[in-house]
C-alpha positions in Angstrom: -8.0 27.5 -4.7 -8.5 24.0 -3.3 -9.3 21.2 -6.1 -11.4 18.3 -5.2 -12.4 15.2 -6.7 -15.1 12.8 -5.6 -14.1 9.2 -5.3 -15.9 6.1 -4.0 -14.2 2.8 -3.3 -16.3 -0.4 -3.4 -15.4 -3.0 -1.0 -17.4 -6.2 -0.8 -16.9 -9.9 -0.3 -16.3 -11.0 -3.9 -18.1 -14.2 -4.9 -15.6 -16.7 -6.3 -15.9 -16.9 -10.0 -19.5 -15.7 -10.0 -19.9 -12.8 -12.3 -23.6 -12.2 -11.8 -23.3 -12.2 -8.0 -20.5 -9.8 -8.1 -22.3 -7.5 -10.6 -25.3 -7.5 -8.5 -23.3 -6.5 -5.3 -21.6 -3.7 -7.2 -25.0 -2.5 -8.3 -26.5 -2.7 -4.9 -23.4 -0.9 -3.4 -23.3 2.0 -6.0 -27.3 2.3 -5.8 -27.3 2.7 -2.1 -24.3 5.0 -1.9 -26.4 7.9 -3.3 -23.3 9.0 -5.3 -23.3 12.5 -7.1 -23.1 12.3 -10.9 -19.4 12.4 -11.9 -18.0 10.7 -9.0 -15.1 8.1 -9.8 -16.0 4.8 -8.6 -13.3 2.3 -7.9 -13.6 -1.5 -7.6 -11.2 -4.2 -6.4 -8.8 -6.2 -8.6 -10.6 -8.8 -10.7 -14.0 -7.5 -9.1 -16.3 -9.7 -11.1 -14.4 -13.0 -10.7 -12.1 -12.7 -7.6 -8.5 -13.3 -7.7 -8.4 -16.7 -9.5 -5.8 -18.4 -11.7 -8.5 -20.0 -13.7 -9.7 -18.4 -17.1 -12.7 -16.1 -16.7 -16.2 -17.8 -16.7 -18.2 -17.4 -19.7 -21.3 -17.0 -17.7 -22.5 -13.7 -16.4 -22.1 -10.1 -17.5 -19.0 -9.3 -19.8 -17.3 -7.0 -17.5 -16.6 -4.0 -19.8 -20.1 -3.9 -21.3 -21.4 -4.2 -17.6 -19.2 -1.3 -16.5 -20.4 0.7 -19.5 -24.1 0.2 -18.6 -23.6 1.0 -14.9 -21.5 4.1 -15.4 -24.1 5.4 -18.1 -27.1 4.6 -16.0 -25.7 6.3 -13.0 -23.7 9.1 -14.6 -20.4 8.0 -12.9 -16.9 7.2 -13.8 -16.1 3.6 -13.1 -12.7 1.8 -12.9 -13.5 -2.0 -13.0 -11.0 -4.7 -12.3 -11.5 -7.7 -14.6 -9.6 -10.5 -16.6 -9.3 -9.6 -20.3 -9.1 -12.3 -22.7 -6.4 -11.5 -25.6 -5.5 -13.2 -28.7 -4.1 -16.6 -28.7 -5.6 -17.5 -25.4 -3.8 -15.0 -23.2 -5.3 -13.6 -20.2 -4.5 -10.1 -18.7 -5.3 -8.6 -15.2 -7.1 -5.4 -16.2 -8.6 -2.3 -15.0 -10.8 -0.4 -17.5 -12.1 3.1 -16.9 -15.4 4.0 -18.2 -17.0 7.4 -18.5 -20.5 8.7 -17.5 -21.5 8.2 -21.2 -20.6 4.7 -21.1 -17.4 5.0 -23.3 -14.2 3.1 -22.5 -11.6 5.8 -21.7 -8.6 3.5 -21.2 -7.5 0.0 -20.0 -4.5 -0.6 -17.9 -3.1 -4.0 -17.9 -1.3 -5.1 -14.8 2.4 -4.8 -15.4 3.8 -6.4 -12.1 2.2 -9.9 -11.7 2.1 -11.4 -8.1 4.8 -14.3 -8.8 4.6 -15.5 -5.2 1.0 -16.4 -5.9 1.8 -17.8 -9.5 -0.1 -15.0 -11.2 2.7 -14.8 -13.7 2.1 -18.3 -14.9 -1.7 -17.8 -15.6 -1.7 -14.1 -16.7 0.2 -12.2 -19.3 1.7 -8.9 -18.1 0.9 -5.5 -19.6 3.6 -3.4 -20.8 2.3 0.3 -20.6 1.0 2.7 -18.1 -2.5 4.2 -19.0 -3.5 7.8 -18.3 -7.3 8.8 -18.5 -8.3 12.5 -18.2 -11.3 12.8 -15.9 -13.3 16.2 -16.0 -14.6 17.5 -12.8 -16.4 20.7 -11.6 -13.0 22.2 -11.0 -11.0 21.2 -14.0 -9.6 18.0 -15.4 -7.7 15.5 -13.3 -5.3 12.9 -15.1 -5.8 9.5 -13.7 -3.2 6.7 -13.8 -4.8 3.3 -12.9 -2.8 0.6 -11.2 -3.5 -3.0 -9.8 -2.4 -4.3 -6.4 1.1 -5.6 -6.5 2.0 -2.7 -8.8 2.3 -0.7 -5.5 5.6 -2.4 -4.7 7.3 -1.0 -7.8 7.6 2.9 -7.6 9.3 3.2 -11.0 5.7 2.7 -12.5 4.3 5.6 -10.4 7.3 8.0 -11.3 6.8 7.3 -14.9 3.2 8.0 -14.6 3.8 11.1 -12.8 6.3 12.3 -15.4 3.7 11.6 -17.9 1.2 14.0 -16.1 -0.6 11.7 -13.7 -2.2 13.6 -10.7 -4.2 10.8 -9.1 -3.4 7.3 -8.9 -6.3 4.7 -8.5 -5.2 1.3 -7.4 -7.7 -1.6 -7.3 -6.6 -4.3 -4.9 
């Protein structure tokens, strides 16, 4: 028996620090793609702001709430790349996975920050893998989200595989 999972990757010209424009672009792309319910949609790293070293703007939709609304309205799984504000002013480069019912199922915080681009001076690194179980027509897939520069560190993927990951979704 062949197992299959429907995945759609959104690729678009991210508007620099313009959350409203980026969410409008994501809505337009998802709306025009005619995706089947239950499809797993993957967005780029920092999809709502672009790869910026500035704190996330206060204007525009809050990314996790916007992702939950989009996932629920369209019956899709959604992995959204965004900046996450943590206590004490820390900011993390994150990927949140939202289920078709709008519930957050997990948030991965980028472990390997891109030091040549000085990301490590502006973001705090995460410290754990994240696994999310995604049901499909032919069973459940265990997803391990990752973000861009993490690809250069195979140990992260080995640990996720040992923990049961079957699919790696890398926003970049």
